[in-house]
C-alpha positions as CSV (number, residue, x, y, z in Angstrom):
1,X,112.4,95.8,86.8
2,X,110.7,96.2,90.2
3,X,109.4,93.1,92.0
4,X,107.2,93.3,95.0
5,X,106.8,90.7,97.6
6,X,106.7,90.1,101.3
7,X,108.8,87.9,103.5
8,X,112.1,87.9,105.4
9,X,114.3,88.7,102.4
10,X,115.5,85.1,102.1
11,X,112.3,84.0,100.3
12,X,112.5,83.4,96.6
13,X,109.6,84.1,94.3
14,X,108.6,82.3,91.1
15,X,108.6,84.3,87.8
16,X,107.9,83.3,84.2
17,X,107.7,85.3,81.0
18,X,108.5,85.8,77.4
19,X,111.7,87.3,75.9
20,X,111.8,88.7,72.4
21,X,114.5,90.3,70.2
22,X,113.6,92.3,67.2
23,X,110.0,91.2,67.6
24,X,110.8,87.5,67.6
25,X,111.1,85.1,70.5
26,X,114.7,84.6,71.7
27,X,115.5,81.0,70.7
28,X,117.9,80.3,73.5
29,X,119.5,82.2,76.3
30,X,119.4,83.0,80.0
31,X,117.8,85.7,82.2
32,X,119.4,86.7,85.5
33,X,117.7,88.8,88.1
34,X,120.3,90.6,90.3
35,X,118.8,92.2,93.5
36,X,120.5,95.0,95.5
37,X,120.9,92.4,98.3
38,X,120.3,88.7,98.4
39,X,120.8,85.8,96.0
40,X,120.4,86.1,92.2
41,X,117.5,84.5,90.4
42,X,117.8,83.0,86.9
43,X,116.2,80.9,84.3
44,X,117.0,79.4,80.9
45,X,115.2,80.9,77.9
46,X,113.9,78.3,75.3
47,X,111.8,79.4,72.4
48,X,111.3,82.8,74.0
49,X,109.9,81.5,77.3
50,X,111.5,81.3,80.8
51,X,110.3,80.0,84.1
52,X,112.3,80.2,87.4
53,X,110.5,77.2,88.8
54,X,111.9,74.8,86.2
55,X,115.0,72.6,87.0
56,X,117.4,75.1,85.4
57,X,115.9,78.1,87.3
58,X,116.2,79.8,90.6
59,X,113.5,82.0,92.0
60,X,114.0,85.7,92.4
61,X,114.6,87.8,95.5
62,X,111.8,90.2,96.4
63,X,112.5,93.9,95.8
64,X,114.3,95.8,93.0
65,X,116.2,93.6,90.6
66,X,118.4,94.4,87.6
67,X,117.5,92.2,84.7
68,X,120.3,90.8,82.5
69,X,119.4,88.9,79.3
70,X,121.9,86.9,77.3
71,X,121.1,85.3,74.0
72,X,123.1,82.3,72.6
73,X,123.4,81.1,69.0
74,X,120.9,78.7,67.6
75,X,123.6,76.1,67.6
76,X,123.1,75.8,71.4
77,X,119.7,74.3,70.8
78,X,121.0,71.9,68.2
79,X,124.1,70.8,70.1
80,X,122.6,70.9,73.7
81,X,124.7,73.6,75.3
82,X,125.1,73.7,79.0
83,X,125.5,77.1,80.6
84,X,127.8,77.6,83.5
85,X,127.8,81.2,84.7
86,X,128.8,83.4,81.7
87,X,130.6,80.5,79.9
88,X,129.0,78.3,77.3
89,X,130.1,74.7,76.7
90,X,128.9,72.8,73.6
91,X,128.5,69.0,73.9
92,X,128.6,67.3,70.5
């Protein structure tokens, strides 16, 4: 994914969108935008939608970014999972 913006390189940009898998919205997951340089951006996916401006998100760094999408089991929605890095903890 290529993302265009202007600024001093420390500026983060908002981004929102939809994630599908096999033609269906991804129920729960995370998107991470990894730039060549600068901080990563991320957002939680809920019912196929993500938004880096929400509380769980971080805006993206302008420039070229690699996109990583991780889907989690539907149980995460039921049991209110909290995501910390690449680990998933289920609170019951």
